[in-house]
Backbone bond lengths (Angstrom), bond angles and torsions (degrees), N, CA, C in turn:
res aa  C-N    CA-C-N  psi(-1)  N-CA   C-N-CA  omega(-1)  CA-C   N-CA-C  phi
1 M - - - 1.465 - - 1.519 111.22 -
2 A 1.358 115.96 -33.29 1.458 119.51 -175.71 1.524 111.62 -65.24
3 H 1.349 116.13 -22.90 1.459 118.93 -176.58 1.522 112.20 -79.81
4 N 1.334 117.63 -10.12 1.459 122.18 -179.79 1.528 109.23 -77.56
5 F 1.323 116.64 115.28 1.466 121.26 -174.64 1.522 112.56 -58.86
6 L 1.339 117.26 -35.20 1.462 120.52 -176.84 1.531 111.59 -60.76
7 W 1.323 116.98 -29.01 1.471 120.98 173.48 1.522 111.00 -90.93
8 K 1.311 115.49 -46.58 1.467 120.94 -172.17 1.528 112.44 -58.81
9 A 1.339 117.03 -33.79 1.459 121.13 -174.01 1.529 114.28 -87.57
10 L 1.338 117.96 -4.96 1.467 120.26 -175.22 1.532 113.64 -56.93
11 P 1.344 120.83 -46.38 1.471 118.80 -178.88 1.525 113.03 -59.35
12 T 1.321 116.57 -39.17 1.469 120.09 178.91 1.523 111.10 -69.36
13 A 1.327 116.69 -44.00 1.466 121.17 -175.73 1.519 112.20 -64.81
14 L 1.341 117.34 -31.71 1.464 120.89 -174.97 1.533 113.10 -109.23
15 K 1.310 118.04 6.30 1.469 121.27 -175.74 1.525 112.30 -58.92
16 S 1.308 117.53 -44.17 1.465 120.80 -175.83 1.529 111.35 -61.48
17 V 1.345 117.16 -46.51 1.463 118.95 -177.63 1.525 111.26 -70.27
18 V 1.335 117.42 -32.18 1.462 120.51 177.16 1.525 109.63 -67.04
19 D 1.332 116.01 -46.45 1.468 120.50 -178.37 1.524 111.94 -63.44
20 N 1.335 116.68 -34.51 1.462 120.69 -175.68 1.523 112.98 -94.13
21 G 1.336 117.59 -0.95 1.456 120.36 -179.65 1.513 113.00 64.01
22 E 1.345 116.82 35.56 1.461 121.84 -176.54 1.529 110.44 -108.61
23 N 1.341 115.70 167.47 1.461 120.45 165.34 1.521 108.23 -78.34
24 G 1.306 116.91 149.43 1.453 119.59 176.58 1.512 109.96 -165.90
25 V 1.302 117.15 155.47 1.466 121.68 179.47 1.522 107.91 -147.02
26 V 1.318 116.08 143.21 1.461 121.82 177.70 1.520 107.70 -141.81
27 S 1.323 117.03 148.88 1.461 121.31 175.02 1.523 108.36 -117.11
28 L 1.327 116.68 96.20 1.460 120.12 174.79 1.523 110.32 -69.17
29 Y 1.317 116.72 -22.32 1.470 122.88 175.96 1.532 109.69 -61.97
30 S 1.344 116.86 -48.65 1.461 121.31 177.65 1.532 110.58 -65.32
31 Y 1.326 115.90 -39.27 1.469 121.72 179.96 1.529 110.91 -60.23
32 T 1.346 117.32 -45.39 1.462 118.65 -178.39 1.526 111.63 -67.56
33 T 1.325 117.24 -27.10 1.466 119.54 174.56 1.530 110.43 -62.56
34 I 1.326 116.19 -43.54 1.468 120.85 176.92 1.526 110.72 -62.73
35 L 1.332 116.79 -42.96 1.467 120.31 -179.75 1.527 110.61 -61.44
36 R 1.331 117.55 -40.05 1.467 119.99 177.94 1.523 110.96 -62.92
37 M 1.331 117.63 -37.90 1.468 120.20 178.48 1.530 110.64 -64.95
38 M 1.330 116.87 -39.15 1.463 120.00 -179.52 1.530 112.23 -73.66
39 A 1.328 116.94 -17.19 1.458 120.26 179.98 1.530 113.02 -84.46
40 L 1.339 117.08 -6.52 1.463 120.09 -179.37 1.529 109.74 -59.30
41 D 1.329 116.61 125.80 1.469 123.52 -179.92 1.528 111.65 55.93
42 N 1.341 116.09 34.81 1.460 121.69 179.44 1.534 107.18 -135.68
43 P 1.352 117.24 78.88 1.475 120.76 -172.57 1.525 113.57 -57.29
44 D 1.327 117.33 -40.66 1.469 119.35 -178.56 1.521 111.02 -62.04
45 F 1.335 116.87 -43.39 1.461 120.33 -179.45 1.522 110.46 -70.63
46 S 1.334 117.56 -35.53 1.469 120.83 176.32 1.526 110.39 -59.49
47 E 1.325 116.72 -42.25 1.467 120.64 178.38 1.523 110.37 -63.01
48 T 1.332 117.00 -38.60 1.466 120.58 177.86 1.518 110.98 -61.69
49 L 1.338 116.65 -44.10 1.464 120.33 -179.26 1.524 111.15 -62.25
50 V 1.315 117.16 -45.98 1.464 120.67 179.66 1.527 110.23 -61.64
51 R 1.331 115.81 -41.95 1.467 120.04 179.67 1.529 111.64 -62.96
52 E 1.340 117.28 -31.00 1.462 121.80 -179.74 1.528 112.63 -87.10
53 G 1.331 117.13 2.04 1.457 120.27 177.38 1.511 114.11 86.38
54 I 1.337 116.95 26.09 1.468 121.55 -179.75 1.524 109.15 -107.63
55 S 1.317 116.26 121.25 1.454 120.51 179.96 1.522 110.45 -69.34
56 L 1.320 116.50 141.78 1.465 121.23 176.53 1.523 111.58 -86.28
57 T 1.330 116.83 -2.00 1.467 121.86 179.46 1.519 109.92 -101.40
58 E 1.319 115.92 130.71 1.465 120.88 179.68 1.527 110.17 -66.83
59 P 1.351 118.69 132.30 1.470 120.90 178.56 1.528 111.06 -62.09
60 P 1.326 117.76 153.55 1.467 120.20 178.22 1.522 111.23 -65.09
61 A 1.321 116.25 144.36 1.467 121.47 -179.70 1.528 109.44 -89.36
62 H 1.327 115.35 158.84 1.462 119.64 169.21 1.523 108.57 -145.42
63 E 1.326 115.82 168.52 1.458 120.81 -166.51 1.524 113.48 -60.65
64 Q 1.327 118.12 -32.68 1.465 120.07 -175.67 1.527 112.78 -82.61
65 L 1.321 117.48 -11.50 1.459 121.54 -177.11 1.519 108.79 -121.70
66 L 1.332 115.93 102.04 1.456 121.73 -176.54 1.524 109.15 -98.71
67 S 1.323 116.90 113.77 1.464 122.89 178.95 1.522 109.18 -113.63
68 V 1.329 116.56 125.11 1.469 121.83 -177.93 1.523 108.71 -124.48
69 N 1.329 116.50 125.61 1.463 122.02 178.16 1.522 110.34 -108.48
70 S 1.334 116.03 148.33 1.466 120.32 173.98 1.522 109.25 -148.79
71 C 1.324 115.14 158.30 1.463 122.33 -179.49 1.521 108.20 -134.83
72 W 1.331 116.52 129.44 1.455 123.10 -176.80 1.531 108.17 -121.77
73 L 1.356 116.98 129.91 1.462 121.26 -174.45 1.526 110.71 -125.02
74 Q 1.338 115.51 146.92 1.451 120.35 177.31 1.532 110.30 -64.91
75 Q 1.307 114.85 124.39 1.466 122.08 -174.28 1.530 111.37 -58.17
76 G 1.340 115.52 125.94 1.452 121.02 173.91 1.510 115.84 75.48
77 E 1.344 119.21 -0.50 1.465 120.32 -175.96 1.521 113.69 -117.21
78 V 1.333 117.77 -25.50 1.461 120.91 -173.68 1.524 109.14 -117.15
79 V 1.334 115.51 123.92 1.462 121.15 177.82 1.524 108.00 -120.38
80 P 1.341 118.50 104.89 1.465 120.68 -178.39 1.529 110.97 -63.73
81 T 1.326 116.04 149.88 1.455 120.62 174.94 1.526 109.44 -68.80
82 A 1.323 115.04 162.79 1.461 120.04 -179.75 1.527 110.88 -60.91
83 A 1.334 117.05 -37.86 1.460 120.32 -179.58 1.533 111.23 -66.55
84 T 1.326 116.67 -38.31 1.466 120.04 178.02 1.519 110.65 -65.87
85 L 1.334 116.54 -43.61 1.463 120.16 178.38 1.527 111.17 -61.44
86 A 1.337 116.46 -40.37 1.463 119.89 179.21 1.526 110.50 -65.60
87 G 1.337 116.35 -40.02 1.460 120.00 178.36 1.506 112.56 -65.13
88 L 1.338 116.16 -41.26 1.459 120.21 177.67 1.527 110.94 -64.81
89 K 1.317 115.97 -39.61 1.475 119.51 179.31 1.523 110.57 -62.52
90 A 1.350 116.20 -38.18 1.463 119.95 178.46 1.524 111.39 -64.19
91 L 1.332 116.71 -26.24 1.460 121.65 176.98 1.527 111.59 -91.82
92 D 1.339 115.95 8.74 1.463 122.03 -179.91 1.526 111.21 63.84
93 V 1.337 115.28 39.72 1.468 121.44 -178.75 1.515 109.54 -117.93
94 E 1.322 116.24 127.64 1.458 123.13 173.58 1.527 107.05 -110.75
95 P 1.350 118.41 114.25 1.464 119.50 -178.18 1.524 112.15 -57.27
96 V 1.323 115.21 140.72 1.463 122.53 179.78 1.523 108.54 -111.26
97 E 1.327 116.98 129.34 1.466 120.40 176.14 1.526 109.88 -87.78
98 V 1.324 115.72 130.89 1.463 121.80 177.73 1.529 108.06 -135.53
99 D 1.311 115.49 165.16 1.463 120.65 176.27 1.524 108.24 -100.56
100 F 1.332 115.72 91.36 1.459 119.69 177.96 1.527 111.49 -63.25
101 R 1.329 117.17 -28.03 1.472 119.89 -177.10 1.532 110.83 -63.39
102 E 1.338 116.25 -33.72 1.463 119.30 176.97 1.532 110.21 -71.30
103 G 1.325 115.69 -39.31 1.456 120.68 169.35 1.508 116.01 87.69
104 T 1.304 117.75 -62.47 1.464 121.06 -169.98 1.525 112.37 -64.60
105 A 1.315 117.37 -46.52 1.467 120.19 -178.95 1.530 110.73 -64.72
106 A 1.340 116.37 -39.54 1.460 119.99 178.53 1.524 110.55 -64.41
107 A 1.326 116.91 -43.88 1.464 120.90 179.04 1.519 110.89 -61.35
108 R 1.327 116.83 -41.02 1.461 121.17 -179.77 1.529 110.18 -63.56
109 A 1.337 116.71 -42.14 1.460 121.11 -178.79 1.531 111.15 -67.75
110 I 1.325 117.58 -40.35 1.463 121.14 -178.88 1.522 110.33 -69.31
111 N 1.323 117.65 -44.21 1.472 119.73 176.48 1.521 111.57 -61.85
112 A 1.334 116.87 -36.38 1.466 120.40 178.13 1.525 110.75 -65.04
113 A 1.351 116.58 -38.55 1.458 120.61 178.39 1.528 110.73 -66.07
114 I 1.338 116.36 -37.20 1.465 120.88 177.79 1.530 110.47 -65.99
115 E 1.327 116.33 -44.41 1.464 120.25 -179.83 1.530 110.70 -63.01
116 E 1.337 116.74 -42.81 1.461 119.90 -179.86 1.527 111.10 -66.91
117 G 1.345 117.05 -44.04 1.455 120.75 -177.04 1.507 114.21 -67.71
118 T 1.332 116.95 -25.30 1.471 120.85 178.93 1.518 111.52 -103.58
119 Q 1.327 116.51 13.66 1.468 122.71 178.11 1.530 111.39 54.44
120 G 1.324 114.78 40.73 1.461 121.84 174.34 1.514 115.08 82.87
121 R 1.324 118.68 -2.36 1.471 120.34 -175.62 1.527 112.18 -79.77
122 I 1.331 117.14 -24.92 1.469 121.14 171.53 1.533 106.02 -123.07
123 P 1.316 118.41 99.18 1.464 120.42 -173.65 1.520 114.19 -74.26
124 E 1.354 118.08 -19.41 1.462 119.69 -177.80 1.519 109.55 -163.68
125 M 1.337 115.92 153.73 1.454 119.42 172.06 1.523 109.69 -78.53
126 K 1.332 115.26 -43.34 1.467 123.00 175.02 1.521 107.13 -147.51
127 P 1.339 117.70 159.30 1.463 118.65 173.89 1.519 110.75 -54.17
128 E 1.312 115.64 147.60 1.462 121.72 -170.05 1.526 113.90 -51.45
129 E 1.323 118.03 -48.74 1.458 119.98 -175.78 1.521 111.47 -69.39
130 A 1.349 117.23 -36.43 1.473 119.93 178.40 1.524 110.10 -65.68
131 L 1.332 116.79 -43.65 1.456 120.54 178.60 1.520 110.72 -66.31
132 A 1.327 117.10 -40.45 1.467 120.87 179.36 1.520 110.95 -58.69
133 G 1.324 117.26 -40.57 1.459 120.61 -179.64 1.516 112.13 -61.84
134 E 1.333 117.21 -38.62 1.455 120.54 178.46 1.521 111.68 -73.29
135 L 1.328 116.42 -36.31 1.463 120.33 -176.35 1.525 112.96 -68.24
136 R 1.302 118.28 -22.27 1.470 120.22 -175.76 1.526 112.94 -63.17
137 E 1.316 117.18 -17.92 1.466 120.01 177.30 1.528 111.90 -104.97
138 A 1.344 117.60 3.72 1.464 120.77 -175.35 1.519 111.95 -82.08
139 I 1.326 115.13 154.07 1.469 120.04 169.81 1.533 110.50 -117.16
140 A 1.347 116.88 -20.12 1.465 120.06 -179.98 1.521 109.44 -157.52
141 L 1.323 115.29 153.33 1.463 120.92 178.19 1.520 108.87 -145.47
142 Y 1.333 115.58 127.99 1.455 121.87 173.33 1.524 108.35 -104.46
143 L 1.319 116.85 141.03 1.461 121.38 -177.12 1.520 109.92 -137.04
144 N 1.339 115.75 133.56 1.463 121.16 169.90 1.511 108.78 -126.02
145 T 1.315 116.39 131.43 1.465 121.00 170.55 1.522 107.86 -114.95
146 L 1.336 114.66 139.15 1.454 121.44 -177.31 1.522 107.76 -128.99
147 C 1.312 116.67 127.52 1.464 121.06 -176.94 1.534 109.19 -133.71
148 Y 1.337 115.11 116.15 1.459 120.83 -179.47 1.521 109.33 -115.75
149 T 1.332 115.99 130.81 1.464 122.44 174.64 1.518 108.12 -132.21
150 G 1.332 115.72 113.45 1.453 119.75 -177.92 1.514 111.65 -128.17
151 A 1.322 116.50 128.23 1.466 121.42 176.14 1.523 108.72 -91.59
152 W 1.355 116.07 142.16 1.457 119.51 175.27 1.527 110.25 -59.58
153 E 1.320 116.85 144.83 1.466 119.76 173.22 1.534 109.61 -62.49
154 T 1.346 115.89 -39.06 1.466 121.79 173.37 1.520 107.66 -124.35
155 P 1.333 119.34 103.50 1.473 120.94 -176.96 1.525 111.96 -62.52
156 F 1.319 115.01 154.56 1.462 121.00 173.24 1.536 108.82 -77.57
157 D 1.307 116.01 145.27 1.463 121.43 177.82 1.527 108.97 -82.73
158 P 1.352 118.45 114.50 1.475 120.26 -178.52 1.522 113.21 -57.81
159 R 1.325 118.11 -24.67 1.466 120.70 -179.10 1.532 111.52 -68.59
160 K 1.322 117.16 -19.92 1.465 120.65 179.47 1.532 112.25 -91.98
161 T 1.325 117.36 -8.85 1.463 120.61 -179.31 1.523 109.79 -69.97
162 S 1.334 116.34 132.60 1.465 120.26 -179.96 1.529 109.96 -149.52
163 R 1.307 115.08 163.42 1.460 120.89 -177.48 1.531 109.96 -86.59
164 K 1.349 114.42 133.95 1.457 121.55 179.12 1.525 108.54 -143.15
165 N 1.327 114.95 170.73 1.457 120.55 179.33 1.528 111.35 -76.42
166 F 1.334 114.42 141.84 1.464 122.25 171.93 1.523 106.59 -125.69
167 Y 1.342 116.12 128.13 1.462 119.94 -172.76 1.522 110.00 -94.65
168 A 1.320 115.49 85.38 1.461 123.24 -177.69 1.525 110.49 -77.65
169 P 1.355 118.42 160.43 1.462 120.64 178.47 1.528 113.25 -56.97
170 Q 1.337 116.69 -31.77 1.468 120.27 -178.26 1.528 112.62 -86.37
171 G 1.328 117.86 -4.72 1.456 120.79 -178.15 1.523 110.79 133.91
172 T 1.312 116.06 171.11 1.466 121.65 -176.15 1.525 111.15 -71.84
173 V 1.343 115.66 133.64 1.461 122.38 174.79 1.526 107.64 -129.91
174 T 1.315 116.53 167.17 1.467 119.74 175.44 1.519 109.72 -104.26
175 A 1.320 115.55 145.62 1.465 121.13 -179.65 1.522 108.65 -142.43
176 E 1.329 115.65 162.27 1.460 121.45 176.90 1.520 108.84 -87.99
177 F 1.334 115.95 116.83 1.463 121.36 -178.29 1.520 110.39 -102.29
178 M 1.347 115.52 128.37 1.454 121.68 172.32 1.531 108.16 -85.78
179 V 1.317 117.36 148.42 1.458 121.67 -175.68 1.528 109.57 -127.71
180 S 1.330 115.69 136.33 1.464 120.43 177.36 1.526 108.98 -149.08
181 D 1.317 116.48 147.04 1.466 122.61 -179.63 1.522 107.82 -127.77
182 E 1.342 116.34 98.37 1.458 119.71 -177.53 1.520 110.01 -159.44
183 L 1.313 117.11 -173.53 1.459 122.55 177.94 1.527 108.57 -87.67
184 F 1.344 116.31 121.48 1.456 121.55 -178.93 1.521 110.41 -114.97
185 N 1.337 115.32 157.89 1.458 120.77 169.73 1.528 108.77 -78.37
186 T 1.322 116.54 148.81 1.458 121.93 174.47 1.529 108.20 -128.96
187 V 1.336 116.43 158.42 1.461 121.59 -176.90 1.523 109.57 -94.76
188 N 1.316 117.21 124.62 1.463 121.07 177.70 1.529 111.30 -80.11
189 G 1.321 116.43 148.09 1.458 121.20 172.83 1.511 115.62 89.64
190 Y 1.344 117.68 8.16 1.464 119.53 -177.93 1.536 112.57 -126.80
191 D 1.347 117.14 16.40 1.463 119.37 -178.41 1.527 112.55 -62.32
192 D 1.335 117.83 -30.64 1.458 120.23 -179.26 1.521 112.24 -73.10
193 L 1.342 117.15 -20.53 1.471 121.00 -178.62 1.522 113.13 -105.09
194 C 1.317 117.11 -29.50 1.468 120.27 -170.05 1.529 112.39 -115.74
195 A 1.329 114.78 135.91 1.460 120.75 171.95 1.513 110.70 -77.70
196 A 1.324 117.06 -24.38 1.465 121.33 179.57 1.515 109.69 -156.01
197 T 1.315 115.75 139.61 1.459 121.96 170.97 1.529 107.58 -130.59
198 L 1.313 115.88 151.27 1.464 120.03 -174.85 1.517 110.18 -147.75
199 G 1.312 115.32 134.15 1.448 121.24 169.19 1.519 107.67 -125.13
200 N 1.322 116.48 122.03 1.458 120.05 -177.80 1.529 108.53 -119.01
201 C 1.306 116.92 119.91 1.466 121.01 -175.61 1.518 111.32 -67.55
202 M 1.335 114.41 142.55 1.454 120.68 174.93 1.523 108.80 -96.92
203 Q 1.301 115.30 158.42 1.459 121.59 -173.35 1.522 112.56 -63.57
204 D 1.342 117.04 -28.44 1.465 119.87 -176.68 1.525 112.79 -69.09
205 G 1.341 117.97 -17.16 1.452 120.59 -179.96 1.509 114.35 76.99
206 E 1.341 117.95 -1.34 1.457 121.92 -177.91 1.521 112.98 -113.92
207 T 1.320 117.85 -12.63 1.459 121.03 -178.51 1.522 110.15 -129.28
208 L 1.333 114.24 159.24 1.451 121.18 -176.14 1.521 108.75 -139.84
209 F 1.324 116.25 131.16 1.464 121.62 173.53 1.526 108.18 -82.60
210 C 1.320 117.76 131.70 1.457 121.85 -179.24 1.524 109.28 -128.16
211 A 1.314 117.66 132.22 1.464 123.32 175.57 1.522 108.09 -131.08
212 M 1.339 116.61 137.91 1.455 122.03 -178.08 1.527 108.68 -135.93
213 M 1.338 117.94 124.28 1.459 122.37 -179.41 1.527 109.84 -113.65
214 P 1.327 117.70 114.51 1.469 119.75 -179.03 1.530 112.03 -64.95
215 H 1.340 115.65 155.02 1.456 120.32 169.03 1.532 109.06 -57.89
216 E 1.328 116.78 157.45 1.463 120.27 -177.98 1.521 112.46 -59.99
217 H 1.341 117.60 -30.12 1.458 120.90 -179.05 1.525 112.82 -88.33
218 V 1.324 117.33 0.53 1.471 122.25 -178.61 1.523 109.14 -108.35
219 S 1.326 117.13 132.11 1.464 120.56 179.28 1.515 110.76 -82.25
220 M 1.326 116.27 155.78 1.461 120.60 175.87 1.530 110.43 -61.29
221 S 1.333 116.80 -32.34 1.469 120.21 178.93 1.521 111.32 -63.22
222 Q 1.336 117.11 -39.06 1.461 120.07 177.82 1.520 110.92 -61.52
223 L 1.325 116.60 -42.08 1.462 120.34 179.22 1.525 110.76 -65.09
224 L 1.315 117.01 -45.13 1.461 120.38 179.92 1.531 111.36 -62.93
225 N 1.317 116.73 -38.24 1.465 119.77 179.29 1.525 111.18 -65.25
226 R 1.344 117.04 -40.40 1.468 119.46 177.26 1.538 110.20 -64.38
227 L 1.332 116.42 -43.59 1.465 119.51 179.19 1.528 111.10 -62.14
228 S 1.336 116.58 -36.81 1.465 119.58 -179.37 1.526 111.36 -65.15
229 E 1.335 116.69 -27.21 1.459 121.05 -179.36 1.527 112.60 -91.69
230 K 1.335 116.09 -38.32 1.466 119.76 -171.02 1.522 114.40 -111.00
231 G 1.352 117.16 -25.03 1.455 119.02 -173.61 1.518 110.80 62.59
232 I 1.308 116.88 -153.33 1.470 122.27 175.02 1.524 107.09 -121.72
233 S 1.331 115.38 115.68 1.463 119.01 -174.18 1.520 113.26 -106.34
234 S 1.348 117.80 -22.18 1.467 118.60 -179.63 1.521 110.44 -153.99
235 W 1.333 114.07 159.01 1.454 121.83 -176.11 1.523 110.80 -125.37
236 G 1.341 114.85 153.07 1.451 121.42 169.63 1.518 108.36 -119.41
237 S 1.317 117.21 -162.79 1.465 120.49 176.59 1.520 108.84 -150.81
238 A 1.316 115.87 151.88 1.469 121.37 178.87 1.515 108.45 -157.85
239 K 1.329 115.24 151.29 1.464 120.23 176.20 1.527 107.63 -104.81
240 F 1.320 116.84 125.01 1.465 121.16 179.01 1.524 109.37 -156.00
241 E 1.325 115.28 167.11 1.465 120.95 176.21 1.525 107.82 -88.81
242 L 1.306 116.16 116.01 1.461 121.63 -176.19 1.527 110.76 -96.66
243 H 1.341 116.23 133.93 1.455 123.55 171.33 1.530 106.53 -120.09
244 L 1.310 116.77 107.28 1.468 121.98 -174.02 1.524 109.52 -122.52
245 P 1.344 118.71 123.83 1.461 119.21 -178.00 1.529 112.37 -73.29
246 K 1.309 115.87 141.69 1.465 121.00 168.83 1.526 107.65 -70.65
247 F 1.331 116.88 147.08 1.466 117.48 179.37 1.517 111.05 -160.39
248 I 1.319 113.74 163.30 1.467 123.12 170.00 1.520 106.93 -130.03
249 A 1.323 117.24 126.93 1.460 121.91 177.11 1.522 108.72 -121.22
250 T 1.327 116.90 140.02 1.468 122.04 177.68 1.518 108.89 -129.10
251 G 1.317 116.25 157.60 1.455 119.97 178.83 1.512 112.09 -154.59
252 E 1.323 115.46 146.07 1.468 123.30 171.32 1.522 106.83 -127.46
253 T 1.325 116.56 125.12 1.456 120.59 -171.96 1.517 110.66 -132.09
254 N 1.351 115.64 130.84 1.461 121.09 171.23 1.524 106.64 -91.64
255 L 1.314 116.36 96.62 1.458 121.30 -173.95 1.517 112.56 -73.01
256 S 1.334 117.52 -23.31 1.466 120.22 176.93 1.517 110.53 -65.33
257 V 1.329 116.38 -36.43 1.465 120.91 179.60 1.520 110.43 -74.39
258 L 1.342 117.43 -40.94 1.457 120.81 -178.05 1.521 112.49 -68.91
259 F 1.337 116.71 -37.28 1.460 120.96 -175.49 1.536 110.32 -128.40
260 P 1.348 117.50 68.44 1.476 119.75 -177.28 1.524 113.01 -61.55
261 E 1.354 116.13 -25.95 1.465 118.65 -179.75 1.527 111.34 -71.52
262 L 1.339 117.54 -12.54 1.463 121.26 179.98 1.522 111.72 -109.04
263 V 1.328 115.92 31.36 1.461 121.86 172.71 1.530 106.79 -109.88
264 P 1.333 118.94 117.28 1.465 119.88 -177.21 1.522 111.58 -62.66
265 A 1.333 115.68 140.13 1.465 120.34 179.94 1.521 111.58 -67.69
266 S 1.322 116.70 -27.89 1.458 121.25 177.85 1.518 107.95 -157.39
267 M 1.329 115.74 170.98 1.459 121.20 -179.48 1.527 109.43 -121.67
268 P 1.335 117.94 71.67 1.468 120.14 -176.25 1.518 113.37 -60.70
269 G 1.329 117.07 -28.57 1.462 119.62 179.93 1.506 113.78 -64.18
270 L 1.347 117.17 -16.84 1.460 121.24 177.58 1.516 111.89 -95.28
271 G 1.323 116.10 5.96 1.456 119.40 179.31 1.520 113.29 72.33
272 R 1.331 117.70 14.91 1.464 121.76 179.02 1.518 108.89 -134.91
273 G 1.302 117.20 129.62 1.452 120.89 174.54 1.512 110.78 -96.47
274 H 1.332 116.01 -177.23 1.467 122.58 175.07 1.529 111.86 53.13
275 T 1.303 115.78 49.67 1.466 120.08 177.21 1.523 110.56 -104.03
276 Q 1.306 115.37 152.01 1.466 121.78 172.64 1.517 107.34 -107.06
277 V 1.329 117.22 137.35 1.465 121.10 -176.48 1.530 109.88 -121.47
278 D 1.334 115.76 131.22 1.453 122.28 173.92 1.530 108.24 -119.62
279 I 1.346 116.30 135.15 1.462 120.82 -176.84 1.524 108.81 -123.58
280 M 1.324 115.85 118.87 1.465 122.36 -178.37 1.523 109.74 -119.54
281 Q 1.344 115.79 152.04 1.460 119.97 176.89 1.520 110.82 -140.97
282 K 1.325 115.65 141.12 1.457 123.34 166.55 1.521 107.05 -118.61
283 A 1.338 116.20 139.12 1.465 119.39 -179.52 1.523 109.73 -148.74
284 N 1.321 116.08 155.03 1.460 119.96 173.28 1.526 110.18 -148.67
285 L 1.331 114.52 159.19 1.456 121.84 -177.41 1.519 108.55 -144.46
286 K 1.325 116.36 133.57 1.465 121.62 -178.63 1.521 108.94 -135.71
287 I 1.354 116.58 134.60 1.456 119.24 171.27 1.517 109.58 -127.84
288 D 1.327 115.63 143.78 1.465 121.98 175.14 1.530 108.29 -148.13
289 E 1.318 117.21 -166.05 1.462 120.96 -175.60 1.531 112.88 -62.72
290 N 1.324 117.34 -24.73 1.465 120.27 -175.41 1.521 113.81 -87.94
291 G 1.349 116.52 -31.21 1.453 118.11 -177.40 1.514 112.74 160.76
292 V 1.322 115.01 -149.39 1.469 122.60 -172.56 1.521 109.67 -125.14
293 E 1.342 115.46 136.76 1.465 121.71 170.65 1.524 107.34 -124.62
294 A 1.323 116.36 130.25 1.464 120.26 179.42 1.522 109.31 -142.54
295 T 1.323 116.37 136.73 1.460 120.78 -179.55 1.517 109.73 -139.19
296 A 1.323 115.83 153.48 1.464 121.75 175.19 1.514 109.16 -148.72
297 A 1.318 115.66 145.70 1.463 122.24 171.51 1.518 106.59 -128.80
298 T 1.327 116.43 120.58 1.462 122.12 -178.70 1.521 108.47 -118.95
299 M 1.332 115.52 128.70 1.461 121.23 -172.74 1.523 110.01 -128.51
300 A 1.326 116.71 126.14 1.458 122.20 174.86 1.524 108.59 -112.33
301 M 1.327 116.78 120.87 1.459 121.31 -177.62 1.519 109.75 -114.61
302 A 1.318 115.84 124.35 1.463 121.69 178.64 1.522 109.48 -101.29
303 T 1.319 116.04 128.41 1.464 121.64 177.66 1.520 108.68 -125.73
304 L 1.319 115.85 154.13 1.457 119.44 175.48 1.521 109.30 -67.38
305 S 1.323 116.16 139.42 1.460 120.34 -178.21 1.518 110.54 -80.30
306 I 1.326 114.89 67.42 1.464 121.05 177.79 1.517 107.53 -114.62
307 P 1.338 118.22 117.57 1.466 119.27 -178.70 1.518 111.65 -64.71
308 R 1.335 116.15 151.28 1.462 121.50 -179.65 1.520 112.02 -69.57
309 R 1.344 117.49 -27.22 1.472 121.32 -177.04 1.513 108.46 -134.63
310 V 1.313 116.83 127.04 1.453 121.53 -178.94 1.522 108.59 -121.58
311 V 1.325 117.64 122.98 1.469 122.75 -178.68 1.527 108.81 -123.46
312 F 1.322 116.74 114.35 1.456 120.88 176.39 1.528 107.98 -84.87
313 N 1.320 117.65 84.16 1.460 121.09 -176.45 1.527 112.65 -116.82
314 R 1.339 115.73 19.07 1.458 122.47 171.64 1.516 107.76 -135.20
315 P 1.339 120.12 165.35 1.475 121.63 178.37 1.514 111.96 -49.15
316 F 1.333 115.46 136.81 1.455 119.80 -176.06 1.522 111.18 -143.15
317 L 1.334 113.43 166.39 1.458 121.88 -177.95 1.516 109.68 -104.50
318 V 1.324 116.61 139.99 1.467 122.21 175.83 1.522 108.60 -121.49
319 L 1.325 116.55 132.87 1.463 122.23 176.56 1.520 109.38 -125.37
320 I 1.300 116.71 138.03 1.467 123.02 170.56 1.519 106.22 -108.89
321 L 1.334 116.20 117.50 1.457 121.35 -172.04 1.514 111.34 -109.76
322 N 1.358 116.42 151.41 1.461 120.02 172.57 1.516 109.92 -89.74
323 A 1.330 116.98 -172.47 1.465 120.84 -175.96 1.523 112.30 -66.02
324 Q 1.343 117.22 -21.38 1.464 121.10 178.24 1.532 111.31 -93.55
325 D 1.319 116.55 11.32 1.466 123.11 -179.59 1.520 113.16 64.60
326 D 1.344 116.31 26.47 1.460 119.49 172.41 1.526 108.79 -89.75
327 P 1.338 117.46 143.68 1.470 118.83 179.88 1.527 112.45 -74.18
328 I 1.321 115.12 124.54 1.469 119.91 174.87 1.527 109.14 -90.86
329 F 1.281 117.47 -43.02 1.454 123.81 174.38 1.533 108.60 -129.85
330 A 1.304 115.65 149.80 1.466 121.35 174.00 1.521 108.18 -138.92
331 A 1.305 117.23 138.42 1.460 121.24 -179.52 1.515 110.17 -144.12
332 V 1.326 115.55 147.02 1.459 122.27 171.49 1.528 107.61 -110.78
333 V 1.308 115.51 126.42 1.465 120.36 -178.67 1.527 107.86 -106.95
334 N 1.333 115.54 107.21 1.451 120.83 176.88 1.531 112.31 -98.18
335 K 1.328 114.62 -21.63 1.464 118.89 -179.06 1.528 108.04 -152.80
336 P 1.319 117.38 101.42 1.473 119.23 -176.85 1.524 111.23 -73.01
337 V 1.325 115.72 108.31 1.484 120.73 176.47 1.511 108.50 -129.40
338 G 1.345 116.22 153.85 1.441 120.31 -179.31 1.525 112.30 -76.81
């Protein structure tokens, strides 16, 4: 279980929100979809993914979980290899050529794709002008949107919802608590860490809502570390009166910073080497009496590794080349004098 990246990476992915006592949400599921797209025709990166416990096979889809992939390429400059095109086709992706250099139109189109793929719950990755500024140096962009809508198998009765205290790290606040009295699933193997565990079946029969509350003397980091090693291997059941707060959680994550070992050194499948890749994600999660809504948009942008400022302030080589790129003159400049 420890080799499964979706579990193994949880402490790293959620460390910032745990440390800051904030709400936060991340979809490593959406992230690994992007990583698989970047591994197309990239054997070295594929080996890295397998070594990190990431399957190269896309998980099966189901009606409640809508995953949409897209690929955007700089018009006239990027020609994907045949293997990359075949891989994209297998993912039902047809590359779209855009003019990243213009910026604004590309940003508008990408934000529109994010809004459509998340059914309006994430209207943009970044404001149009901010995104346009970053896109002007891009040569390719991979995008995954993930939209989950799950109804409870047994909905909560809104008439039982009432306001109660919630003891947040920053102090006591009030929240709307839903109440239900039925047979719930519980997580085995975590009694020493958790005061309560809960598994609530969703109507689709394919997904399960899980909530785990550590004992007061146990940190959230301890729980995440155990999950990263053991995952959830078995379930029990118990009948109890559940009081669960309604909530909305949002998150913005720079995945390139969190997982630098999972940033490809280059993108050979795009026919261009020496690329820099940045991977960003926005995600949100909402629960109420009816069920769960969760969305994520994960974007990987490849840019040419050309620095914004170049200063030749050390000895350098100068070549004068002909049309066949043969050197006509060559010089070493150790001290530039007139």
